[in-house]
N, C-alpha and C positions, 0 to 999 in steps of 0.2 A: 504495499501500499504505498511506501514511502517513495518510489518512484512515480505514484500519482499524484501524492499530495504533498503541498509543500509544507509539512511537519514543522521544522523550521522556526517556524513563525507562531506555532503554539506555547504560549508560556506557561498554560497549566491544564490541567483534563483531570476532572471528576467525574468517579462514577457514583451516579445517586440514585440509580434506580435498576430494579432486576425482573425481570418475568419468565419464569422456568416452567418447561412441561418437559420431564425426564421422556425423551427417547423422542422428541418432538421438534421441537425449539426453545433457544435461547434468548430472549433479549435484554439489552444494554442500554440504559439510556446515559448521557454524557454530557457535562458543561464543559465545554474548552474556552478558555480565554484568548483571541487572535489578536495580536496586536492594542490588547488593551479592552475589547470587546470580546461580550460574549456569545458564543454559538452552543445550539444544544445541536447536538449527534447523536445518532443509537445505531448501535449493531445490532443485527439478529443472524444467530446460526441457526441451520438447519438442519432434520433428520433425515427421515426415509424418504421423502417427497422433495427432497434438496434440488434434484435436477430440475423438478418443473416450476417450482419458486425461484432457482434463479435465471430461467431463461424468460420469467417475465418481470423481472429484476429488471435486466437487460434491455429491455423492449419498451419499459413504464418511461414517460416524456420526465426527463431531467432539469433542475436549475442549476445551474453550479454555484458554488459558494467563493468565500474568501480564498480558501486553500485549493480550490482548483474544482472538480468533477464533484457536483451535489451527490452522487451516488457511486461507489464503487463496489465491485460485483468480484469477490476472491472465489473462483471456482473450485481453486484445489482444497481451500479452508472449507467452502459450503459457507460463506458468509457474505450479507450486504453491507455495507457501511454508508449510512445514509445524514448528510445533515440539513438543518432545518433548512427550506420550506417543505423538504422531500421527505413525504411518507405514504408507504404503500397501501393505507386504508384510509387516509386522509387528503385524495389527491385537492382537495378547495385549499389547503394552505398553502398552494402555489401561487396562488394567484394573491396571498399578501407579500409576496416580496418586491413589487413593482408597485407602485405607484398608481399608473395607469389602470391596471387589473385589478389592484385595490380598488377603485373610486367603481367599477362595474359590477365588482362584488356586493358592495354595498348599496348601489343602485337594486339590487336586486333583493337584499337582504329586508331593504325599508322602502317603506311608499314615498310616492311622488311625492315630493313638499318638505318632507322630513327631514329637520335639522340633521340627522343622525347619516343622513347618504356623504355629509363633509364630516366624519367624524374620521379620528386618526387611531393608530393602535398606541396602548397606552403601557402598559405593563401585560406581560404573561401571568396570570392566575395558576396554571398547571397544565402538564401536557404529559399524558400517557402514549408514549408513541403506537401508534397503527390502533388506537380506541377513543382518546379523546385529547380536545383542547381547547382550553378555558383562557380567555384573553378579556382585559377592562379596554373600553373602548374612551375616549375622551374629547370633548370638542373645546374651542376656543372659550368657551363662558364656563368652564371650570366643570360644566355635569359628566357625568358617566354613565355607562349603560355597560351590559355582560354579554359575551359573544362565546357560544361555544359550538364548535366545530366537530361532529361524530360519523362516525361510521354507518356504512347505509342503513345499517339494521338496528344502531344506535339513535338514529335520528327517530326511525320511525316510531319506538315504542314513546322516547322522551315526548313527541309531538302528540301526540294521543293522550299522555300522562299530562303534560303542560296545559292542554286546553282543556283539558275534565277540572282540573285543579285551580289552573288560572284564570278563571271567569266566572261570573255570577255568585249563587249564592255560597261557594265552596274558596270563594278566596278570601274575601274582606280583607284585605289589605296583608293576610297572615302568609301567603305563598306566593312564588315568584311570578312576573305578569310578563306575558311576553309580548314584547314592540316592534319584533321584526322575525322573518324567518324566510329562507331559501330552501325547497324541497331539493332541488336541483344541486344544491353545492353540499343539502345537512348541516344547515346552520339555523342555530335559533340563536335571537336577541332578544334579554331581558331586561326589564326594569331595574337600577341600578339603587342598591339600599345602603344608605351610610351606615355606619357600624364598627362595631368588632366582635368576633366571633367569642364565643366564650372560651373556647381553646388560646386567643389573643391573651382576653382578659386576664386567665388563670396565670400564662406567663410571665406576664404582668404585673402579676401580685395586684389585679385590682376588680377580679372578681368576687362579685357579691352574694350571699346566698338567696338574694331575693330575687336576684335575676335567674336564679337556676330553679327555684319554686315559678317564678312566669312561666320561665320555659315548659315546667311540668303542665302547666294547667292550658298554656298553649299546645303541648302535644295530646292532651287530653281534649281538647276541640276536634283536633284531627280526628282522633278516635271516635267520634260521638258523630260526625261530621256522615252527609249522605254517601253511598258507595262511588259517585262519581264515574259508573263503569268502570272503576277497575278491575282488574282479573286475579283469580286468587293464584298461590304459588303452583308450580309445577312440579309435585314431592320427587318425582324420578331424576328431575335434573336437579335439586339440593342434596340428593344422595348420590348422585354423580360426582358434585363437586366437594363433595364431603371425602370419599373416597380418593378423589383426585387429590386431595389435601392433604391425605393422611399418607399415602404412596410418596408425595412430595417427601413431604418430612424422614419418613422410610430410607427415601433414596439419599438423601442429601447427609442424615445422621442416623447411618444404620443401628447404633444401641438405642434409639427412639423406637425402631418401628415396632416392634412389640404393643408396646404402650399407643403408637399413632394408631393400628391396626384394632387394639381393645376400645379406647374412645370413639371410633369411627363406628365401629359395629352396634356400640351402645347410642351414640346420639341417634344412627339410622330409626334402629329400633323402636327409639324414645318418639320421634322426629314422625315418623309413619302412623304411629298410636297413636294420636294425639284427635281428638274430635276436631274437626275444621273450625274456626272461629273467623269470620269472613268480615273483619273490621277496617276501612283504611287507616292504613300502615305508611310512616314513611319511607321502610326499607331501608336505609341504610343510615339510622339517626346515632349521631354523636355530637360532641361539642363544638366541631368544627362546622356543624351545619345550620347551627343559630348564629342569628345577625341581631346584638343587643346595638341598641339608639335610644339613650336618655328613658334606660327602663321597659321603652318597647321591643317586644320580642317578635324574633320574625325567624320561620321557615327558608333554608337555602337548599337545592340540590334535591328535589324529589323525585327525579330519573326513574328509582327505582320502587315509586309509591306501589303500593297493590292491597289486595286484601289479607288479610293474614290474623293472626291475634296480636294485640296489641303489645303484649310482654315481649315481643319480638325487637320493641323498637327500643323498650326501657332496657331488656338485656342485651341490646347491640352497645347504647350508651355507656351502662356499665361496664362491660367489656371494654370498650375503646378508652374508658376511666381508666381502669386497670391495668391496661397497656403504657396508657401514659405516665401511671404511676412509677412504672418500672421504668422505662426512658429517662422520669426526671428524677428519679430517687425522693419521688416527694414524700414524705410521712405518711404511714397509715392512716393517720388521728385525722388529715383534710381530708382523705380521700373517704373514709366512711362517712365524715360530715355532708361532706358534698353528695355522695348515696343516698344517706339517709332525708336529705332535704329535697331531691329530687323524689324520692318514692314516696315522702309522704306529702308534698303536696300532691303530687298524681293522684292520691287515694283520695285525698280532699274533694277531688273533683270528679273523680272515677268509679271511686268505691274500692273495698278493698283488696290487696295482692296477696296471693300466693306468694309466699318467702320461698317454697320447694319448688316453685314452676317458676319463680323468677330464676333462679341457682340454675336450674336448666337452658332457661333460656339464654344467660347471660355466659353459660357454658359453650352455649352454638355459637354465640357472638365472639368468643374470644378463641373459639377453636378456628372460626374464621379468618380470624389476623394471626393465624398461626406461622405463613408464611411472610409476615411482615418483618420480623427481624433480617431475615436473608435478603427480601427485594429490598427493603431501607440499606442493606448494606450496610448494617450496624458492628461498629467493630468486635463486638463479642456476640455477634449471632447467635452461635450456637447454643449459650450459655441461656441467652435471651429466650430462645424457642424452647427448650427444655423446662423456664421455668414457668413459660404459659403453660404447656402441658401438662405439667403438674396441678397447675391451678383449674384446667378444664377438668381435669380428673378428680379433685377436692370437690368442686362444685357439684360436679356429678353424683356423688356420693352423699352429698350434705342433705 
């Protein structure tokens, strides 16, 4: 690759995201510093289907970067290296690379006469290669908007959910509001909400338990709302994902394989044995999905909204709380206060919660995060993974 890219211009390179499917592929996202500027890039190695994947990569349109070719295909190594805005499953990102194409894209996303047709890219909020790109847009008057670039299948799902939750009685200013979209380019733009996430407030030492309580009440309102045409989860897909996570843990850390297989089996048996509860839920609820502005709480990123047991949301929140506590070394007493405040305020709005059932859903949520230490390339990811697995087993037995 050195003979195709001007690597001497790279001042620094950081690996900050890994996605691994044993036997299939491994994707790694990097942030490069080139001549003092940041450049996103990712590499993807392929398994048994490498030949067809590499052929498609060679034929795919490409935009060159400051380093040279925007995509380098290493046939012998079965690896494709791409620099932003080249993405195999988010082709519309290429339109962000040049001002003229960006203007045309914004004219497709926003209605005629919308001031957002003259908006500019302000800051990248999240980028998961071949999955989703989230960016803040800005205007000269200081206002902001949010734009999400999806895969084709991801757009279809997000569009239906956003239309159902973001309008009429289902919204009331609590959930994301669509202000523009493009089916062709798989982009949805949302109104920007000022404020800080609960996670940001926590990190800065500004988190108030009153904000946590209001979050619980807002969540209870979502759970008590109408179904809005949402769908129930596919249990076979959930079981397949749990099985995949267990196999990944066992492959990466063989000494954890017995425990991972045991947990997978217990979770699937418990989950498939539950009587269905079809209530609207967020689907990926945790402290980063809550925006607080002067005491007002709003829920964001409802792309995974569905019909399910409300405890799935509470369990997910508590699972992320435990995961963050492991990362930050936060005292158990602080996490316990956070947990008690959330659950107590939720019960005041929605009624009693079974602690045994909540522990099961927390275990489900925590096992869903079992790959995060490796994904985030944490320095001590093997030890963190083992701690998470042990905690899952404790919750399941409680």
